[in-house]
C-alpha positions in Angstrom: 0.0 0.0 0.0 1.2 3.5 -0.8 0.1 6.9 0.3 -2.6 7.0 -2.5 -4.1 3.8 -1.2 -4.1 5.2 2.3 -5.7 8.4 1.0 -8.4 6.4 -0.7 -9.1 4.5 2.5 -9.2 7.8 4.4 -11.8 9.1 2.0 -13.9 5.9 2.3 -13.8 6.2 6.1 -15.2 9.7 5.8 -17.9 8.6 3.4 -18.1 5.0 2.1 -20.7 6.2 -0.5 -18.3 8.7 -2.1 -18.1 8.4 -5.8 -14.9 7.4 -7.5 -14.5 10.8 -9.1 -14.9 12.5 -5.7 -12.3 10.3 -4.2 -10.0 10.8 -7.2 -10.2 14.5 -6.8 -8.9 14.2 -3.3 -6.1 11.8 -4.1 -5.1 12.9 -7.5 -6.4 10.0 -9.7 -9.0 9.5 -12.3 -12.3 7.8 -11.3 -11.3 4.6 -13.2 -7.9 4.5 -11.4 -9.7 4.9 -8.1 -12.1 2.0 -9.0 -9.2 -0.3 -9.9 -7.4 0.5 -6.7 -10.5 -0.1 -4.6 -11.2 -3.3 -6.4 -7.6 -4.4 -5.7 -7.8 -3.4 -2.0 -11.0 -5.5 -1.7 -9.5 -8.5 -3.5 -6.4 -8.3 -1.3 -8.5 -8.3 1.8 -7.3 -4.8 2.9 -10.9 -3.5 2.7 -13.1 -6.1 4.3 -16.4 -4.6 3.5 -18.6 -1.5 3.3 -21.2 -0.8 5.9 -24.0 1.4 7.2 -23.8 2.7 10.7 -27.1 3.4 12.3 -27.5 5.5 15.5 -28.1 2.9 18.3 -30.8 5.2 19.8 -32.8 5.0 16.6 -32.8 1.2 17.0 -34.0 1.5 20.6 -30.5 0.8 22.1 -29.9 4.1 23.9 -28.2 2.7 27.0 -24.6 1.8 26.6 -22.2 0.5 29.2 -18.5 -0.5 29.4 -18.2 -3.7 31.5 -15.1 -5.2 32.9 -15.3 -9.0 33.3 -13.4 -10.8 36.0 -13.1 -14.6 35.7 -12.4 -17.4 38.1 -9.1 -19.1 37.3 -7.9 -19.2 33.7 -10.5 -18.9 31.0 -9.4 -19.1 27.3 -10.4 -16.4 24.9 -12.4 -19.0 22.9 -14.4 -19.9 26.1 -15.0 -16.3 26.8 -16.2 -15.7 23.2 -18.6 -18.7 23.5 -20.0 -17.3 26.8 -20.4 -13.7 25.5 -21.7 -14.6 22.1 -25.0 -15.8 23.7 -25.7 -12.2 25.0 -27.0 -10.1 22.1 -26.6 -6.9 24.0 -22.9 -7.3 23.8 -21.8 -5.4 20.7 -18.0 -5.6 21.2 -15.7 -7.6 23.5 -12.0 -8.2 23.9 -9.5 -9.7 26.3 -7.3 -7.1 28.0 -4.2 -6.7 30.2 -4.6 -5.6 33.8 -6.9 -6.8 36.5 -9.9 -7.5 34.3 -9.9 -10.5 32.0 -12.1 -8.8 29.3 -13.9 -5.7 28.6 -17.3 -5.6 26.8 -19.4 -2.9 25.3 -23.1 -3.5 25.9 -26.1 -1.7 24.4 -29.7 -2.1 25.6 -33.0 -0.3 25.4 -32.8 0.9 29.1 -31.1 0.3 32.4 -33.4 -2.6 33.3 -32.6 -4.4 30.0 -28.9 -3.7 30.6 -29.1 -5.3 34.1 -30.9 -8.4 32.7 -28.0 -8.8 30.1 -25.4 -8.4 32.8 -27.1 -11.1 34.8 -26.8 -13.4 31.8 -23.0 -12.7 31.8 -22.7 -13.2 35.5 -24.6 -16.5 35.4 -21.7 -18.1 33.5 -19.8 -20.5 35.9 -16.4 -19.0 35.0 -17.4 -15.4 35.6 -16.6 -14.2 39.1 -17.9 -10.6 38.9 -18.2 -7.6 36.7 -17.7 -3.9 37.0 -19.8 -1.6 34.9 -19.9 2.0 33.8 -22.9 3.4 32.0 -22.0 5.9 29.3 -23.5 9.3 29.9 -22.4 11.0 26.7 -20.2 10.0 23.8 -17.4 12.5 23.3 -15.5 11.0 20.3 -16.4 8.1 18.0 -13.9 7.1 15.3 -14.0 4.2 12.9 -10.4 3.2 12.8 -11.0 0.1 10.7 
């Protein structure tokens, strides 16, 4: 990848629906050259897809929380993934360094639904406890890839 490919990706991050000509005007290429490069980036697996991002509040998921997960003993990432996959309110999860074993981002329609989802997580035999923080306002949201 060169600086032009990075520029194309930057433009797609700003607006995945941008036309090839519009992207080309920003990176100094013709529309057909931009299309060829995007096709190659997709074929090479650099660009994994194009998506629509809908405001969670519009979908009735206005309550968001960051939850630290603490496990009993050693739990493999695949076991954690299996446990967490069964809770649809979890929209993102990852293992982490530090005291917690994992951090999850949960979205629910309200605090009651969030608490019910947390109880599903806590019901797993390997989960010792959780520590939650409800998001009051989003300050920065970036789509890094």
